[in-house]
C-alpha positions as a Markdown table, in Angstrom:
| # | Residue | x | y | z |
|---|---|---|---|---|
| 1 | Met | -8.8 | -34.3 | 20.4 |
| 2 | Ser | -5.8 | -36.3 | 21.1 |
| 3 | Ser | -3.3 | -34.8 | 23.7 |
| 4 | Glu | -0.8 | -34.1 | 21.0 |
| 5 | Ser | -3.4 | -31.8 | 19.2 |
| 6 | Ser | -4.3 | -30.2 | 22.4 |
| 7 | Arg | -0.9 | -29.6 | 23.1 |
| 8 | Lys | 0.0 | -28.2 | 19.8 |
| 9 | Ile | -3.0 | -25.7 | 20.1 |
| 10 | Glu | -1.8 | -24.8 | 23.4 |
| 11 | Asp | 1.8 | -24.1 | 22.2 |
| 12 | Asn | 0.0 | -22.0 | 19.4 |
| 13 | Val | -2.0 | -19.8 | 21.6 |
| 14 | Gln | 1.0 | -19.1 | 24.1 |
| 15 | Ser | 3.4 | -18.4 | 21.1 |
| 16 | Lys | 4.7 | -15.0 | 21.7 |
| 17 | Thr | 5.7 | -14.7 | 18.0 |
| 18 | Thr | 2.0 | -15.2 | 17.2 |
| 19 | Trp | 0.6 | -12.3 | 19.6 |
| 20 | Leu | 3.5 | -10.1 | 18.2 |
| 21 | Arg | 2.5 | -10.8 | 14.7 |
| 22 | Phe | -0.8 | -10.0 | 15.5 |
| 23 | Phe | 0.2 | -6.6 | 17.2 |
| 24 | Tyr | 2.0 | -5.7 | 13.9 |
| 25 | Met | -1.2 | -6.7 | 12.0 |
| 26 | Ile | -3.4 | -4.4 | 14.1 |
| 27 | Val | -0.8 | -1.7 | 14.0 |
| 28 | Leu | -0.3 | -2.1 | 10.1 |
| 29 | Gly | -4.6 | -2.5 | 9.8 |
| 30 | Ala | -4.5 | 1.2 | 10.9 |
| 31 | Cys | -1.5 | 2.2 | 8.5 |
| 32 | Phe | -3.6 | 0.7 | 5.9 |
| 33 | Ala | -6.7 | 2.5 | 6.4 |
| 34 | Ile | -4.9 | 5.6 | 6.9 |
| 35 | Ala | -3.1 | 5.1 | 3.7 |
| 36 | Glu | -6.5 | 4.3 | 1.9 |
| 37 | Thr | -7.8 | 7.7 | 3.0 |
| 38 | Val | -4.7 | 9.5 | 1.8 |
| 39 | Gly | -5.0 | 7.7 | -1.3 |
| 40 | Ala | -8.6 | 8.9 | -2.1 |
| 41 | Ala | -7.5 | 12.5 | -1.1 |
| 42 | Met | -4.6 | 12.2 | -3.6 |
| 43 | Val | -7.0 | 10.9 | -6.4 |
| 44 | Leu | -9.3 | 13.9 | -5.8 |
| 45 | Phe | -6.1 | 16.4 | -6.0 |
| 46 | Gln | -4.8 | 14.7 | -9.1 |
| 47 | Phe | -8.5 | 15.0 | -10.7 |
| 48 | Phe | -8.5 | 18.7 | -9.8 |
| 49 | His | -4.9 | 19.4 | -10.9 |
| 50 | Val | -5.5 | 17.6 | -14.2 |
| 51 | Leu | -9.1 | 19.4 | -14.5 |
| 52 | Phe | -7.9 | 23.0 | -13.9 |
| 53 | Thr | -4.2 | 22.7 | -15.6 |
| 54 | Gly | -4.7 | 20.1 | -18.3 |
| 55 | Glu | -1.4 | 18.0 | -16.7 |
| 56 | Arg | -0.7 | 15.3 | -14.5 |
| 57 | Asn | 1.0 | 16.1 | -11.3 |
| 58 | Ala | 4.3 | 14.3 | -11.8 |
| 59 | Asn | 4.8 | 14.4 | -7.8 |
| 60 | Leu | 1.4 | 12.9 | -7.1 |
| 61 | Ile | 2.2 | 10.4 | -9.9 |
| 62 | Arg | 5.2 | 9.1 | -8.0 |
| 63 | Phe | 3.7 | 9.4 | -4.5 |
| 64 | Gly | 0.8 | 7.1 | -5.8 |
| 65 | Ser | 3.1 | 4.6 | -7.4 |
| 66 | Ser | 5.1 | 4.4 | -3.8 |
| 67 | Leu | 1.7 | 4.5 | -2.0 |
| 68 | Ser | 0.2 | 1.6 | -3.8 |
| 69 | Leu | 3.5 | -0.5 | -3.5 |
| 70 | Tyr | 2.9 | 0.1 | 0.3 |
| 71 | Leu | -0.5 | -1.0 | 0.4 |
| 72 | Tyr | 0.3 | -4.0 | -1.4 |
| 73 | Gln | 3.0 | -4.8 | 1.1 |
| 74 | Val | 0.8 | -4.3 | 4.1 |
| 75 | Ala | -1.7 | -6.7 | 2.5 |
| 76 | Arg | 0.9 | -9.4 | 1.6 |
| 77 | Tyr | 1.9 | -9.2 | 5.3 |
| 78 | Met | -1.3 | -9.4 | 6.8 |
| 79 | Thr | -2.6 | -12.3 | 4.5 |
| 80 | Tyr | 0.8 | -14.1 | 5.6 |
| 81 | Asn | 2.1 | -14.2 | 2.0 |
| 82 | Thr | 5.3 | -12.5 | 3.3 |
| 83 | Glu | 6.9 | -12.4 | 6.7 |
| 84 | Glu | 8.8 | -8.9 | 5.9 |
| 85 | Arg | 6.8 | -6.3 | 7.8 |
| 86 | Pro | 6.5 | -2.8 | 5.6 |
| 87 | Phe | 6.9 | 0.5 | 6.8 |
| 88 | Pro | 7.2 | 1.7 | 9.3 |
| 89 | Phe | 9.5 | -1.2 | 10.2 |
| 90 | Gln | 11.3 | -0.7 | 7.0 |
| 91 | Ala | 12.1 | 2.0 | 4.5 |
| 92 | Trp | 9.0 | 3.4 | 2.6 |
| 93 | Pro | 8.8 | 1.9 | -0.7 |
| 94 | Ala | 10.4 | 3.7 | -4.0 |
| 95 | Pro | 7.9 | 4.7 | -6.7 |
| 96 | Glu | 8.0 | 2.7 | -9.8 |
| 97 | Ala | 8.5 | 4.5 | -13.1 |
| 98 | Pro | 4.9 | 5.4 | -14.5 |
| 99 | Thr | 3.5 | 3.1 | -17.3 |
| 100 | Val | 1.2 | 5.6 | -18.7 |
| 101 | Thr | 3.1 | 7.6 | -21.6 |
| 102 | Glu | 2.4 | 11.5 | -22.1 |
| 103 | Glu | -0.4 | 12.2 | -24.3 |
| 104 | Pro | 0.4 | 13.5 | -27.5 |
| 105 | Glu | -0.1 | 17.4 | -28.2 |
| 106 | Pro | -3.1 | 17.8 | -30.7 |
| 107 | Glu | -2.0 | 18.9 | -34.0 |
| 108 | Pro | -3.0 | 22.4 | -34.9 |
| 109 | Pro | -5.8 | 22.4 | -37.6 |
| 110 | Ala | -4.4 | 22.4 | -41.1 |
| 111 | Ala | -4.4 | 26.1 | -42.8 |
């Protein structure tokens, strides 16, 4: 290995920005794990809400939308696809409009 290559590695290892990013990645990794658990619980709540009421819960749909965007942002940061740190270092992502349309009401039987 050349001395120039060794020096570059040494600079990288001593770089404060690299270690700071590592710290952020640990924090965001923990946030990601918590968000996954919250998402799984939300899926169950939504399922049981639909099971017992026959309707989807609009609040859970909005929260699920913003939670999935948050998980996407964390994954992009942790895989070095962006330098933009997600929540809690910036605002929580706004939910997107749901892409699933309402199910049509069943037609009454013909008399």
